[in-house]
C-alpha positions as CSV (number, residue, x, y, z in Angstrom):
1,S,-23.7,-65.8,52.7
2,V,-25.9,-66.4,55.5
3,D,-27.5,-69.9,56.1
4,S,-29.0,-71.1,59.0
5,E,-30.4,-74.6,59.9
6,L,-33.0,-73.3,62.0
7,F,-34.5,-71.5,58.2
8,G,-33.4,-73.8,55.8
9,N,-34.3,-72.7,52.6
10,D,-37.0,-70.0,54.0
11,I,-33.4,-68.1,55.7
12,S,-34.9,-65.0,53.2
13,K,-37.1,-64.0,54.7
14,L,-35.5,-62.5,57.1
15,W,-34.2,-60.1,54.4
16,P,-34.1,-57.3,54.5
17,I,-31.8,-56.6,57.1
18,S,-32.6,-52.2,57.3
19,Y,-34.8,-50.9,54.6
20,E,-34.8,-47.2,52.6
21,G,-35.0,-44.5,54.3
22,Q,-34.5,-45.6,58.0
23,S,-31.4,-43.5,59.8
24,D,-28.2,-44.4,60.1
25,T,-28.4,-45.6,63.1
26,A,-31.7,-47.6,62.7
27,C,-29.9,-49.8,59.8
28,F,-26.5,-50.2,62.8
29,D,-29.4,-51.4,65.3
30,N,-30.9,-54.1,62.8
31,A,-27.4,-55.3,61.8
32,L,-26.6,-55.7,65.5
33,E,-29.9,-57.3,65.9
34,F,-29.0,-59.6,63.7
35,L,-25.8,-60.6,64.9
36,T,-26.3,-61.2,68.1
37,Q,-29.7,-63.1,67.6
38,G,-28.0,-64.9,65.3
39,G,-25.3,-66.3,68.3
40,Y,-22.8,-63.8,68.9
41,S,-21.6,-62.1,71.7
42,L,-22.2,-58.4,72.0
43,A,-18.9,-57.5,72.6
44,H,-17.7,-59.7,69.3
45,A,-21.3,-58.2,66.9
46,M,-19.8,-54.2,68.4
47,M,-16.0,-55.3,67.2
48,M,-16.9,-57.0,63.9
49,L,-19.6,-53.0,62.8
50,I,-17.3,-51.6,64.0
51,P,-13.7,-52.2,63.8
52,E,-10.1,-50.5,65.0
53,A,-8.7,-48.8,63.0
54,W,-6.2,-52.6,62.2
55,A,-4.8,-52.1,58.9
56,G,-1.1,-51.3,59.7
57,N,-1.4,-51.3,63.2
58,K,1.6,-52.4,64.5
59,L,1.3,-52.1,68.2
60,M,-1.7,-54.4,67.5
61,D,-0.8,-58.2,68.4
62,Q,-1.8,-60.5,65.3
63,D,-4.8,-61.8,67.2
64,R,-6.8,-59.5,67.7
65,K,-5.5,-57.5,64.0
66,A,-6.2,-61.0,62.2
67,F,-9.9,-61.5,63.7
68,Y,-10.3,-58.2,62.2
69,E,-8.7,-59.7,59.2
70,Y,-11.1,-61.9,58.8
71,H,-14.5,-60.2,59.4
72,A,-13.3,-57.5,56.9
73,A,-13.8,-60.1,54.7
74,L,-17.0,-61.0,56.2
75,M,-18.8,-56.9,56.1
76,E,-18.0,-53.8,56.0
77,P,-17.5,-51.8,58.4
78,W,-19.7,-49.2,60.1
79,D,-17.4,-46.2,59.7
80,G,-19.2,-43.8,61.4
81,P,-18.7,-40.7,62.9
82,A,-19.6,-42.9,66.1
83,A,-19.2,-43.6,69.6
84,V,-21.6,-46.5,71.4
85,A,-21.7,-47.5,74.3
86,F,-23.6,-50.0,74.4
87,T,-24.5,-53.1,77.6
88,D,-26.5,-56.4,78.0
89,G,-26.6,-55.8,81.0
90,R,-23.7,-57.7,82.5
91,Q,-21.0,-55.6,80.7
92,I,-20.8,-52.7,79.0
93,G,-18.8,-51.5,77.0
94,A,-17.9,-48.7,74.4
95,T,-16.1,-48.1,71.0
96,L,-15.7,-44.8,68.4
97,D,-15.6,-45.1,64.0
98,R,-12.2,-46.1,63.0
99,N,-11.8,-42.6,61.8
100,G,-12.3,-41.3,65.3
101,L,-15.1,-38.5,63.7
102,R,-16.5,-38.7,67.9
103,P,-15.0,-37.6,70.4
104,A,-15.2,-39.1,73.2
105,R,-13.7,-39.5,76.8
106,Y,-13.8,-41.5,79.8
107,I,-13.2,-41.7,83.6
108,V,-13.6,-45.0,85.6
109,T,-14.1,-43.2,89.3
110,D,-12.9,-45.0,92.6
111,D,-16.3,-46.5,92.8
112,D,-16.1,-48.0,89.8
113,R,-18.7,-46.1,87.9
114,V,-17.9,-45.4,84.4
115,I,-18.9,-42.3,83.2
116,M,-18.5,-41.3,79.3
117,A,-19.5,-38.1,77.4
118,S,-18.2,-36.1,74.4
119,E,-15.5,-34.5,76.3
120,A,-13.5,-34.2,79.9
121,G,-15.2,-32.6,82.9
122,V,-18.9,-32.9,81.9
123,L,-19.5,-33.5,86.0
124,P,-17.9,-33.0,89.3
125,V,-16.0,-36.0,89.4
C-alpha cells in the first residue's frame, strides 16, 4: 500500500507505474524512478529492486539480512538477468541480480578509476 501527504486521495493518479508492452528495462527504470522520487536514496532503491542472495546466506550480517527480509515483504525482487551500473552524480554503484546470470567483473585502478565490464581484460590497465 502506498500513501502520500502530497497526493492524498489522488495517489491513484500515479498508477500504473509501468505499462503493458514496455521492455523489462523500461519497467525497471520506472520502478527505480518511483522509489527515488518517493524519497529513497538511489542505493536503497537499488537494494530493494535487486537484492543480494540473502536467504540462507550464513556469511551475511543480521542487519543486512533483516533489511532484505523486510523489503522482500514489500515488493518482488528484480531477478534479471541483470547487471546494472548506476549513479546519482555523487556516488556510483553496480550490482548483479541474485541469480548471477549476467557476467560482470570490475577493477579499481591505482588512480581510483572503476572499470566494469562483462569480462576481465577488456581494457589495458
